[in-house]
PyMOL commands that place a pseudoatom at each C-alpha (Angstrom):
pseudoatom trace, name=CA, resn=UNK, resi=1, chain=A, elem=C, hetatm=0, pos=[38.059, -89.448, -27.704]
pseudoatom trace, name=CA, resn=UNK, resi=2, chain=A, elem=C, hetatm=0, pos=[39.253, -87.191, -24.943]
pseudoatom trace, name=CA, resn=UNK, resi=3, chain=A, elem=C, hetatm=0, pos=[40.296, -84.694, -27.417]
pseudoatom trace, name=CA, resn=UNK, resi=4, chain=A, elem=C, hetatm=0, pos=[37.042, -84.600, -29.139]
pseudoatom trace, name=CA, resn=UNK, resi=5, chain=A, elem=C, hetatm=0, pos=[35.395, -84.095, -25.752]
pseudoatom trace, name=CA, resn=UNK, resi=6, chain=A, elem=C, hetatm=0, pos=[37.717, -81.064, -24.958]
pseudoatom trace, name=CA, resn=UNK, resi=7, chain=A, elem=C, hetatm=0, pos=[37.024, -79.486, -28.267]
pseudoatom trace, name=CA, resn=UNK, resi=8, chain=A, elem=C, hetatm=0, pos=[33.159, -79.751, -28.139]
pseudoatom trace, name=CA, resn=UNK, resi=9, chain=A, elem=C, hetatm=0, pos=[33.071, -78.349, -24.582]
pseudoatom trace, name=CA, resn=UNK, resi=10, chain=A, elem=C, hetatm=0, pos=[35.574, -75.587, -25.175]
pseudoatom trace, name=CA, resn=UNK, resi=11, chain=A, elem=C, hetatm=0, pos=[33.494, -74.013, -27.911]
pseudoatom trace, name=CA, resn=UNK, resi=12, chain=A, elem=C, hetatm=0, pos=[30.368, -73.202, -26.080]
pseudoatom trace, name=CA, resn=UNK, resi=13, chain=A, elem=C, hetatm=0, pos=[32.356, -72.399, -22.767]
pseudoatom trace, name=CA, resn=UNK, resi=14, chain=A, elem=C, hetatm=0, pos=[34.200, -69.768, -24.819]
pseudoatom trace, name=CA, resn=UNK, resi=15, chain=A, elem=C, hetatm=0, pos=[31.136, -68.255, -26.135]
pseudoatom trace, name=CA, resn=UNK, resi=16, chain=A, elem=C, hetatm=0, pos=[29.467, -68.284, -22.688]
pseudoatom trace, name=CA, resn=UNK, resi=17, chain=A, elem=C, hetatm=0, pos=[32.428, -66.569, -21.129]
pseudoatom trace, name=CA, resn=UNK, resi=18, chain=A, elem=C, hetatm=0, pos=[32.579, -63.978, -23.814]
pseudoatom trace, name=CA, resn=UNK, resi=19, chain=A, elem=C, hetatm=0, pos=[28.790, -63.237, -23.220]
pseudoatom trace, name=CA, resn=UNK, resi=20, chain=A, elem=C, hetatm=0, pos=[29.337, -63.030, -19.459]
pseudoatom trace, name=CA, resn=UNK, resi=21, chain=A, elem=C, hetatm=0, pos=[32.406, -60.583, -20.097]
pseudoatom trace, name=CA, resn=UNK, resi=22, chain=A, elem=C, hetatm=0, pos=[30.194, -58.357, -22.126]
pseudoatom trace, name=CA, resn=UNK, resi=23, chain=A, elem=C, hetatm=0, pos=[27.532, -58.365, -19.418]
pseudoatom trace, name=CA, resn=UNK, resi=24, chain=A, elem=C, hetatm=0, pos=[30.160, -57.533, -16.972]
pseudoatom trace, name=CA, resn=UNK, resi=25, chain=A, elem=C, hetatm=0, pos=[31.567, -54.594, -19.195]
pseudoatom trace, name=CA, resn=UNK, resi=26, chain=A, elem=C, hetatm=0, pos=[28.046, -53.292, -20.130]
pseudoatom trace, name=CA, resn=UNK, resi=27, chain=A, elem=C, hetatm=0, pos=[26.424, -52.948, -16.707]
pseudoatom trace, name=CA, resn=UNK, resi=28, chain=A, elem=C, hetatm=0, pos=[23.292, -50.831, -16.374]
pseudoatom trace, name=CA, resn=UNK, resi=29, chain=A, elem=C, hetatm=0, pos=[25.191, -47.945, -14.379]
pseudoatom trace, name=CA, resn=UNK, resi=30, chain=A, elem=C, hetatm=0, pos=[28.034, -47.871, -17.107]
pseudoatom trace, name=CA, resn=UNK, resi=31, chain=A, elem=C, hetatm=0, pos=[25.512, -47.640, -19.883]
pseudoatom trace, name=CA, resn=UNK, resi=32, chain=A, elem=C, hetatm=0, pos=[23.518, -44.781, -18.052]
pseudoatom trace, name=CA, resn=UNK, resi=33, chain=A, elem=C, hetatm=0, pos=[26.964, -42.982, -17.264]
pseudoatom trace, name=CA, resn=UNK, resi=34, chain=A, elem=C, hetatm=0, pos=[27.858, -43.191, -20.990]
pseudoatom trace, name=CA, resn=UNK, resi=35, chain=A, elem=C, hetatm=0, pos=[24.538, -41.867, -21.885]
pseudoatom trace, name=CA, resn=UNK, resi=36, chain=A, elem=C, hetatm=0, pos=[24.867, -38.944, -19.465]
pseudoatom trace, name=CA, resn=UNK, resi=37, chain=A, elem=C, hetatm=0, pos=[28.506, -38.155, -20.622]
pseudoatom trace, name=CA, resn=UNK, resi=38, chain=A, elem=C, hetatm=0, pos=[27.298, -38.021, -24.232]
pseudoatom trace, name=CA, resn=UNK, resi=39, chain=A, elem=C, hetatm=0, pos=[24.539, -35.777, -23.323]
pseudoatom trace, name=CA, resn=UNK, resi=40, chain=A, elem=C, hetatm=0, pos=[26.879, -33.331, -21.287]
pseudoatom trace, name=CA, resn=UNK, resi=41, chain=A, elem=C, hetatm=0, pos=[29.142, -33.140, -24.477]
pseudoatom trace, name=CA, resn=UNK, resi=42, chain=A, elem=C, hetatm=0, pos=[26.066, -32.275, -26.625]
pseudoatom trace, name=CA, resn=UNK, resi=43, chain=A, elem=C, hetatm=0, pos=[25.097, -29.653, -24.143]
pseudoatom trace, name=CA, resn=UNK, resi=44, chain=A, elem=C, hetatm=0, pos=[28.609, -28.069, -24.002]
pseudoatom trace, name=CA, resn=UNK, resi=45, chain=A, elem=C, hetatm=0, pos=[28.852, -27.919, -27.723]
pseudoatom trace, name=CA, resn=UNK, resi=46, chain=A, elem=C, hetatm=0, pos=[25.294, -26.446, -28.133]
pseudoatom trace, name=CA, resn=UNK, resi=47, chain=A, elem=C, hetatm=0, pos=[25.829, -23.744, -25.524]
pseudoatom trace, name=CA, resn=UNK, resi=48, chain=A, elem=C, hetatm=0, pos=[29.226, -22.155, -26.452]
pseudoatom trace, name=CA, resn=UNK, resi=49, chain=A, elem=C, hetatm=0, pos=[28.381, -18.446, -27.101]
pseudoatom trace, name=CA, resn=UNK, resi=50, chain=A, elem=C, hetatm=0, pos=[29.477, -16.089, -24.470]
pseudoatom trace, name=CA, resn=UNK, resi=51, chain=A, elem=C, hetatm=0, pos=[27.125, -14.341, -22.140]
pseudoatom trace, name=CA, resn=UNK, resi=52, chain=A, elem=C, hetatm=0, pos=[27.581, -11.432, -19.790]
pseudoatom trace, name=CA, resn=UNK, resi=53, chain=A, elem=C, hetatm=0, pos=[26.846, -12.300, -16.102]
pseudoatom trace, name=CA, resn=UNK, resi=54, chain=A, elem=C, hetatm=0, pos=[26.500, -9.621, -13.431]
pseudoatom trace, name=CA, resn=UNK, resi=55, chain=A, elem=C, hetatm=0, pos=[26.584, -10.540, -9.857]
pseudoatom trace, name=CA, resn=UNK, resi=56, chain=A, elem=C, hetatm=0, pos=[26.161, -7.526, -7.478]
pseudoatom trace, name=CA, resn=UNK, resi=57, chain=A, elem=C, hetatm=0, pos=[28.982, -5.394, -9.225]
pseudoatom trace, name=CA, resn=UNK, resi=58, chain=A, elem=C, hetatm=0, pos=[31.373, -6.627, -11.645]
pseudoatom trace, name=CA, resn=UNK, resi=59, chain=A, elem=C, hetatm=0, pos=[30.364, -8.085, -15.130]
pseudoatom trace, name=CA, resn=UNK, resi=60, chain=A, elem=C, hetatm=0, pos=[32.125, -11.260, -16.295]
pseudoatom trace, name=CA, resn=UNK, resi=61, chain=A, elem=C, hetatm=0, pos=[31.800, -12.668, -19.952]
pseudoatom trace, name=CA, resn=UNK, resi=62, chain=A, elem=C, hetatm=0, pos=[31.908, -16.609, -19.882]
pseudoatom trace, name=CA, resn=UNK, resi=63, chain=A, elem=C, hetatm=0, pos=[30.513, -19.469, -22.182]
pseudoatom trace, name=CA, resn=UNK, resi=64, chain=A, elem=C, hetatm=0, pos=[27.080, -20.331, -21.395]
pseudoatom trace, name=CA, resn=UNK, resi=65, chain=A, elem=C, hetatm=0, pos=[27.802, -23.827, -20.540]
pseudoatom trace, name=CA, resn=UNK, resi=66, chain=A, elem=C, hetatm=0, pos=[30.489, -22.758, -17.967]
pseudoatom trace, name=CA, resn=UNK, resi=67, chain=A, elem=C, hetatm=0, pos=[28.074, -20.336, -16.147]
pseudoatom trace, name=CA, resn=UNK, resi=68, chain=A, elem=C, hetatm=0, pos=[25.375, -23.070, -15.941]
pseudoatom trace, name=CA, resn=UNK, resi=69, chain=A, elem=C, hetatm=0, pos=[27.969, -25.758, -14.717]
pseudoatom trace, name=CA, resn=UNK, resi=70, chain=A, elem=C, hetatm=0, pos=[29.053, -23.200, -12.088]
pseudoatom trace, name=CA, resn=UNK, resi=71, chain=A, elem=C, hetatm=0, pos=[25.359, -22.841, -10.979]
pseudoatom trace, name=CA, resn=UNK, resi=72, chain=A, elem=C, hetatm=0, pos=[25.012, -26.665, -10.910]
pseudoatom trace, name=CA, resn=UNK, resi=73, chain=A, elem=C, hetatm=0, pos=[28.002, -26.969, -8.719]
pseudoatom trace, name=CA, resn=UNK, resi=74, chain=A, elem=C, hetatm=0, pos=[26.949, -24.150, -6.429]
pseudoatom trace, name=CA, resn=UNK, resi=75, chain=A, elem=C, hetatm=0, pos=[23.370, -25.672, -6.035]
pseudoatom trace, name=CA, resn=UNK, resi=76, chain=A, elem=C, hetatm=0, pos=[24.803, -29.058, -5.334]
pseudoatom trace, name=CA, resn=UNK, resi=77, chain=A, elem=C, hetatm=0, pos=[27.010, -27.612, -2.721]
pseudoatom trace, name=CA, resn=UNK, resi=78, chain=A, elem=C, hetatm=0, pos=[24.182, -25.627, -1.145]
pseudoatom trace, name=CA, resn=UNK, resi=79, chain=A, elem=C, hetatm=0, pos=[21.865, -28.851, -1.151]
pseudoatom trace, name=CA, resn=UNK, resi=80, chain=A, elem=C, hetatm=0, pos=[24.626, -30.918, 0.452]
pseudoatom trace, name=CA, resn=UNK, resi=81, chain=A, elem=C, hetatm=0, pos=[25.044, -28.298, 3.223]
pseudoatom trace, name=CA, resn=UNK, resi=82, chain=A, elem=C, hetatm=0, pos=[21.296, -28.311, 3.752]
pseudoatom trace, name=CA, resn=UNK, resi=83, chain=A, elem=C, hetatm=0, pos=[21.132, -31.939, 4.033]
pseudoatom trace, name=CA, resn=UNK, resi=84, chain=A, elem=C, hetatm=0, pos=[24.043, -32.315, 6.412]
pseudoatom trace, name=CA, resn=UNK, resi=85, chain=A, elem=C, hetatm=0, pos=[22.682, -29.671, 8.563]
pseudoatom trace, name=CA, resn=UNK, resi=86, chain=A, elem=C, hetatm=0, pos=[19.381, -31.400, 8.978]
pseudoatom trace, name=CA, resn=UNK, resi=87, chain=A, elem=C, hetatm=0, pos=[20.985, -34.638, 10.302]
for i in range(1, 87): cmd.bond("trace and resi %d" % i, "trace and resi %d" % (i + 1))
show_as sticks, trace
zoom trace
């Protein structure tokens, strides 16, 4: 009888532990991160054409996605600088 009891309780507990593992792996933050990563890849592949960028003097040719990513980083750094200076 002890073996029946073990086999009957081990089935549901294994299913429950697999479900809890899935919930641990697929957290909301990880799902959002995965969606953002996929959207970033789509953005890069859609914006591969080269553009000419002129800043004050020299002209530079670069992929559009790289130019936009550089502007994103520069804007983020400026935002951090302004936020830190206010405190």
